[in-house]
C-alpha positions as a printed Julia matrix, in Angstrom:
267×3 Matrix{Float64}:
 116.37  -73.09  -21.69
 117.17  -75.75  -18.52
 115.48  -75.77  -15.09
 116.55  -77.18  -11.54
 114.48  -80.44  -11.13
 112.13  -80.15   -8.13
 112.6   -81.18   -4.77
 111.1   -84.36   -3.8
 108.47  -84.0    -1.1
 108.93  -84.74    2.64
 109.92  -88.08    3.37
 107.06  -88.64    6.02
 103.74  -89.02    3.99
 100.59  -89.44    6.6
  98.55  -92.65    6.4
  95.78  -91.63    3.29
  97.41  -88.43    2.53
  97.97  -86.88   -1.01
 100.36  -84.37   -1.36
  99.77  -81.87   -3.82
 103.52  -80.02   -4.32
 104.33  -76.78   -6.62
 107.16  -75.52   -7.63
 108.5   -72.78   -9.98
 111.15  -73.26  -12.72
 114.22  -71.48  -12.65
 113.42  -69.53  -15.89
 109.93  -67.33  -16.34
 108.39  -65.37  -18.51
 108.38  -61.51  -18.61
 105.69  -60.28  -15.86
 101.91  -59.52  -17.09
 102.85  -61.25  -20.55
 100.1   -63.18  -22.31
 102.17  -66.5   -23.22
 100.08  -68.44  -26.25
  98.59  -71.67  -24.39
 100.94  -74.77  -24.06
 100.07  -78.09  -26.12
 101.54  -80.78  -23.79
  99.8   -83.8   -24.08
  97.05  -84.98  -21.5
  98.43  -87.08  -18.62
  97.25  -90.57  -19.37
  96.25  -93.09  -16.69
  99.3   -93.99  -14.44
 101.09  -97.19  -15.21
 103.22  -99.41  -12.72
 106.41  -97.18  -12.83
 104.43  -94.67  -11.38
 103.42  -96.54   -8.41
 106.64  -95.9    -6.13
 107.1   -97.39   -2.2
 105.6   -94.07   -0.95
 102.29  -94.58   -3.45
 101.04  -93.08   -6.93
 103.74  -90.54   -8.17
 102.85  -87.84  -10.88
 104.22  -84.39  -12.09
 102.83  -82.46  -14.24
 103.89  -79.31  -15.31
 101.55  -76.13  -16.1
 103.41  -73.29  -17.77
 106.36  -72.96  -14.76
 104.7   -74.69  -12.09
 104.81  -78.19  -11.59
 102.18  -80.11   -9.86
 103.53  -83.43   -8.2
 100.83  -85.82   -6.41
 102.1   -88.42   -3.92
  98.94  -90.75   -3.16
  99.18  -93.84   -1.02
  98.8   -97.65   -2.13
  95.12  -97.43   -1.64
  94.7   -94.54   -4.1
  95.92  -95.36   -6.6
  92.77  -95.88   -8.77
  91.19  -93.22   -6.45
  92.98  -90.35   -7.17
  94.73  -89.1   -10.32
  95.71  -85.84  -11.75
  95.41  -84.88  -15.33
  96.88  -82.16  -17.33
  94.95  -80.32  -20.23
  95.79  -78.86  -23.84
  95.42  -75.27  -22.58
  97.85  -75.83  -19.51
  95.33  -76.74  -17.11
  95.49  -79.15  -14.22
  93.35  -81.1   -12.74
  93.47  -83.69   -9.46
  90.66  -85.79   -8.79
  89.85  -87.69   -6.05
  86.94  -90.57   -5.58
  85.91  -89.57   -1.75
  84.5   -93.1    -1.35
  88.09  -94.7    -0.58
  88.24  -92.39    2.41
  87.1   -91.99    5.37
  85.06  -89.22    5.65
  85.9   -85.72    6.69
  89.2   -87.39    5.67
  92.3   -84.68    5.35
  94.79  -84.59    2.78
  97.86  -82.58    2.2
  98.55  -79.51    0.36
 102.16  -78.31    0.02
 104.2   -75.64   -2.46
 107.74  -77.09   -2.47
 110.15  -75.14   -4.9
 113.65  -76.29   -6.25
 115.46  -72.59   -5.93
 112.47  -70.2    -4.85
 110.0   -69.89   -2.46
 105.89  -70.66   -3.61
 103.38  -70.01   -1.43
  99.87  -70.26   -1.22
  97.46  -67.31    0.13
  93.8   -68.14    0.17
  90.83  -66.35   -1.55
  87.96  -65.05   -0.43
  85.97  -68.0    -1.88
  87.83  -70.95   -0.4
  90.21  -71.25   -3.31
  93.99  -69.97   -3.66
  96.51  -68.09   -5.22
  99.8   -69.12   -5.73
 102.75  -66.66   -5.02
 106.2   -66.7    -6.27
 109.44  -65.33   -4.15
 108.23  -61.62   -4.46
 104.99  -62.07   -3.68
 103.43  -61.86   -7.02
 100.43  -63.7    -8.19
 101.68  -66.88  -11.21
  98.66  -69.29  -10.52
  95.72  -70.29   -8.71
  94.27  -73.39   -7.06
  90.08  -72.82   -7.69
  87.55  -74.0    -4.56
  87.45  -77.8    -4.76
  84.4   -79.14   -5.62
  82.03  -81.92   -4.62
  81.64  -80.79   -0.52
  85.67  -80.74   -0.21
  87.54  -77.57    1.72
  90.95  -75.7     0.63
  92.07  -74.36    3.92
  95.5   -72.84    4.28
  96.68  -72.71    7.41
 100.34  -71.48    6.34
 101.93  -69.98    3.59
 103.68  -73.11    2.78
 100.7   -75.59    4.09
  97.41  -76.05    2.75
  94.36  -79.3     3.74
  92.12  -80.31    1.47
  89.12  -81.29    3.72
  87.16  -84.43    2.18
  83.25  -84.17    2.57
  81.58  -84.88    5.6
  78.48  -87.12    5.53
  77.6   -90.7     4.23
  76.8   -90.72    0.77
  75.26  -93.73   -1.14
  77.92  -92.44   -3.97
  80.06  -88.89   -3.29
  80.82  -86.88   -6.33
  84.03  -86.64   -7.55
  86.27  -83.97   -5.92
  87.86  -82.04   -8.03
  90.81  -78.73   -7.86
  92.14  -77.26  -10.38
  95.11  -75.28  -11.45
  96.07  -72.4   -13.92
  98.54  -70.33  -14.31
  97.55  -68.5   -17.73
  94.37  -65.92  -17.57
  94.65  -63.44  -20.19
  94.66  -64.62  -23.88
  94.97  -60.89  -24.79
  94.04  -57.44  -23.57
  93.95  -54.52  -26.3
  93.36  -50.67  -25.25
  90.86  -48.75  -27.68
  88.03  -46.41  -27.57
  84.33  -47.15  -26.27
  81.92  -45.45  -25.29
  83.55  -41.86  -26.14
  86.39  -43.25  -23.6
  89.48  -44.86  -23.51
  88.99  -49.32  -23.04
  91.14  -52.03  -22.45
  89.03  -55.33  -23.82
  90.62  -58.28  -21.7
  89.88  -62.07  -23.1
  90.46  -63.76  -19.84
  91.31  -67.6   -20.55
  88.55  -70.35  -20.11
  89.76  -71.53  -17.02
  90.36  -67.87  -15.51
  86.43  -66.89  -16.75
  85.1   -69.6   -14.41
  88.22  -69.69  -11.83
  86.52  -67.59   -8.96
  88.78  -65.45   -6.7
  91.97  -67.39   -7.7
  90.92  -66.23  -11.91
  90.62  -62.98  -10.76
  93.63  -62.72   -9.26
  96.04  -63.66  -11.97
  94.01  -61.91  -14.17
  94.48  -58.61  -12.13
  98.0   -59.52  -11.75
  98.99  -60.0   -15.56
  97.02  -57.15  -16.47
  98.24  -54.92  -13.81
 101.66  -56.28  -15.28
 101.08  -55.41  -18.99
  99.39  -52.2   -18.02
 100.31  -50.4   -15.21
  98.44  -47.87  -15.93
  94.8   -50.18  -15.48
  96.32  -50.38  -11.85
  92.97  -48.37  -10.16
  90.26  -48.91   -8.07
  88.01  -48.42   -9.96
  89.32  -51.02  -12.85
  89.61  -54.07  -10.08
  86.09  -53.42   -9.19
  84.99  -53.92  -12.73
  86.65  -56.75  -13.32
  85.55  -58.47  -10.73
  82.11  -56.95  -11.81
  82.56  -58.71  -15.14
  83.91  -62.21  -13.24
  80.53  -62.35  -11.69
  78.35  -61.11  -13.74
  79.68  -61.72  -17.25
  81.82  -64.72  -17.17
  81.14  -65.52  -20.86
  80.71  -62.56  -22.68
  83.87  -62.13  -25.35
  85.57  -59.23  -23.61
  85.66  -57.82  -20.15
  85.88  -54.62  -21.39
  87.47  -51.98  -18.28
  87.19  -48.22  -18.55
  89.25  -46.15  -16.38
  86.96  -42.98  -17.04
  84.49  -44.43  -15.45
  84.05  -43.15  -11.62
  84.72  -45.38   -8.8
  82.05  -45.73   -6.51
  83.24  -49.32   -5.38
  82.27  -52.42   -6.34
  78.85  -53.04   -5.01
  77.62  -49.6    -6.91
  79.32  -51.25   -9.97
  77.48  -54.56   -9.39
  74.59  -52.63   -9.34
  75.48  -51.25  -12.33
  76.11  -54.08  -14.26
  79.97  -53.28  -14.34
  79.36  -49.63  -15.87
  79.28  -47.07  -13.55
  78.41  -43.21  -14.89
């Protein structure tokens, strides 16, 4: 199966900016299908061939989303992207190499289809395909940084402000797989969907919940109810490490606050 090569980023890169581009390959799996975890080799430190006229250039793939990172020469030793065996891509930046409050560019790009970003409630972003379906997610950055979606095709990564002797590294992760398995069964006398999220989805906040929900409802349309969604959010907040997140359609739709108060099991 071949895919069209991603477009290169726009030629003009602001000095001191870091550009992260996302592109979707031409072939995509069936919506909601829980794909097996890929096993790419973890990215190593860049060698001289990775450094071009614009600076450091790294292309990594997680599922069908390619992450392209272009950093100025000054950041060659202070910014990098790695890809873990579970398909999670991680951007790491040393803010000490940048002025306080510096703003880095985050731009989704595609070879043949439109990929956009949508802000999540906790400061991350969902990655959407041309049909508006969630296909991935960016977590809220660590280290005091902020991810700000300024347009559907443009976002900014704001480095922390204020002087620190040794500022912590800023990390931003991207995942494209959220569900290991989802199986219908019976629990407490009613129908229950046992969901096993990926490790990334369990800790990815709102971006992880959005991707879990997109995969679940695509594979199991009968799970698409407000009550089931509230139970999903509740598990992500209150029981992220539970072996399976059990969602029951027979439980009453009482709103998220009441679901949280009932420890995800309203009756």
